[in-house]
C-alpha positions as MATLAB code, in Angstrom:
seq = 'MSAFRKIRIVFYIIIVVAVWYSRSHLPLRAPAGGGAGSEMALADAIRDHASDVQVEGSGRVEKVLPDDTEGEKHQKFILRLESGDTLLFAHNIDIAPRVDGLKEGDEIFFKGYYVWNDKGGIVHWTHHDPEGKHAAGYLKLDGRVYQ';
ca = [
     151.981   24.492  102.729;
     155.521   25.651  103.523;
     157.253   24.744  106.772;
     157.502   28.457  107.671;
     153.746   28.895  107.263;
     153.072   25.825  109.440;
     155.376   27.170  112.164;
     153.670   30.537  111.988;
     150.213   28.963  112.317;
     151.369   26.918  115.321;
     152.832   30.075  116.889;
     149.513   31.944  116.526;
     147.606   28.985  117.957;
     149.918   28.940  120.973;
     149.324   32.659  121.546;
     145.540   32.241  121.299;
     145.569   29.298  123.725;
     147.841   31.166  126.147;
     145.587   34.236  126.073;
     142.462   32.105  126.562;
     144.035   30.134  129.416;
     145.350   33.189  131.234;
     142.029   35.027  130.915;
     140.150   31.968  132.141;
     142.474   30.688  134.849;
     145.034   33.253  135.951;
     144.785   36.736  137.448;
     146.171   39.383  135.077;
     149.292   41.077  136.394;
     148.893   44.686  135.390;
     151.005   47.617  136.497;
     149.030   50.400  138.135;
     150.743   53.173  136.211;
     153.927   54.229  134.490;
     157.332   54.435  136.047;
     159.565   52.054  137.952;
     156.734   49.702  139.012;
     155.771   49.146  135.395;
     159.348   48.540  134.339;
     159.733   46.125  137.257;
     156.667   44.202  136.018;
     158.328   43.945  132.609;
     161.676   42.904  134.103;
     159.860   40.284  136.204;
     157.964   38.993  133.160;
     161.183   38.610  131.166;
     162.997   36.916  134.059;
     160.060   34.600  134.839;
     159.392   33.724  131.170;
     155.839   34.946  131.715;
     153.178   35.449  129.080;
     150.084   37.632  128.726;
     151.382   40.168  131.206;
     150.321   43.752  130.722;
     153.455   45.899  130.720;
     154.548   49.482  130.219;
     157.922   50.969  129.570;
     160.171   52.608  127.051;
     163.168   51.827  124.925;
     165.018   52.701  121.752;
     164.238   51.262  118.360;
     167.015   48.835  117.522;
     165.673   47.741  114.152;
     162.620   48.452  112.012;
     161.387   45.238  110.396;
     159.166   44.704  107.363;
     155.441   44.691  108.080;
     153.741   41.348  108.591;
     151.088   41.446  105.864;
     149.609   37.953  106.204;
     146.275   37.966  108.021;
     145.948   41.031  110.210;
     148.694   43.498  109.310;
     151.320   44.332  111.927;
     154.062   46.948  111.979;
     157.089   45.196  113.473;
     160.215   46.492  115.134;
     162.736   45.537  117.796;
     163.088   47.734  120.861;
     166.097   47.705  123.208;
     165.231   48.408  126.829;
     167.526   50.244  129.236;
     168.197   46.834  130.843;
     169.738   45.686  127.546;
     166.897   43.252  126.818;
     165.330   43.389  123.367;
     161.660   42.885  122.527;
     159.829   42.350  119.265;
     156.825   44.623  118.866;
     153.866   43.580  116.710;
     151.602   46.643  116.399;
     148.307   45.824  114.668;
     147.887   48.389  111.882;
     144.499   47.002  110.861;
     143.190   48.372  114.185;
     145.552   51.233  115.060;
     147.426   53.769  112.952;
     150.975   53.003  111.844;
     153.714   54.782  113.821;
     154.740   57.403  111.278;
     158.406   57.837  110.448;
     159.646   55.166  112.864;
     163.422   54.798  112.640;
     166.336   53.268  114.476;
     167.255   55.228  117.606;
     163.745   56.596  118.247;
     162.597   56.437  121.862;
     159.225   54.696  122.119;
     156.964   54.568  125.150;
     154.580   51.618  125.203;
     151.832   49.714  126.938;
     150.796   46.272  125.776;
     150.821   42.575  126.536;
     154.110   40.725  126.853;
     154.605   37.114  125.699;
     157.939   35.467  126.495;
     160.053   33.686  123.897;
     163.691   32.609  123.806;
     164.684   35.798  121.957;
     163.392   38.092  124.705;
     159.693   38.280  124.016;
     156.970   39.907  121.995;
     154.769   42.840  122.945;
     151.386   42.989  121.241;
     147.964   44.589  121.941;
     149.634   48.011  121.641;
     146.287   49.466  120.579;
     142.685   49.760  121.730;
     140.540   46.611  121.727;
     137.465   47.078  119.533;
     135.686   44.366  121.563;
     136.642   45.861  124.942;
     138.152   42.618  126.302;
     141.705   43.938  126.746;
     142.930   47.063  128.459;
     143.955   49.581  125.826;
     147.626   49.599  124.920;
     149.550   52.231  122.995;
     152.795   53.272  121.381;
     153.980   56.842  121.899;
     156.575   58.593  119.755;
     157.414   62.301  119.909;
     154.295   63.068  121.945;
     151.897   61.331  119.544;
     149.961   58.312  120.814;
     149.152   55.447  118.422;
     146.364   53.155  119.609;
];
């Protein structure tokens, strides 16, 4: 097994443990709606190095990345927020439709779960939860909602 694959497996295990722990032991910080309060929750999560925080906001696509095709498939891209922070988005395209025609410079609105990392963080769960355990997230581009 390659070192990259081992690191990736460890990363996924950490996410699963963090999600389990936060659901079992911590209250979920969720913004009540869109707007400044939601963006403040995201700014707080980034500043506090928080994880498993439900966030909403918007930003511009900085870079479209290749899909992650191992295991569940994810459409990946980097979004730059108005604050200047960048976030990696991992949008599960086994559950939700792919964001059609995504390109650099597009403005994306989003709702999902934020997990901090030293590069800014990752937003995932940008789709409905087939098991109903997570609040539904979404990506929105040009008036079309992907969830």
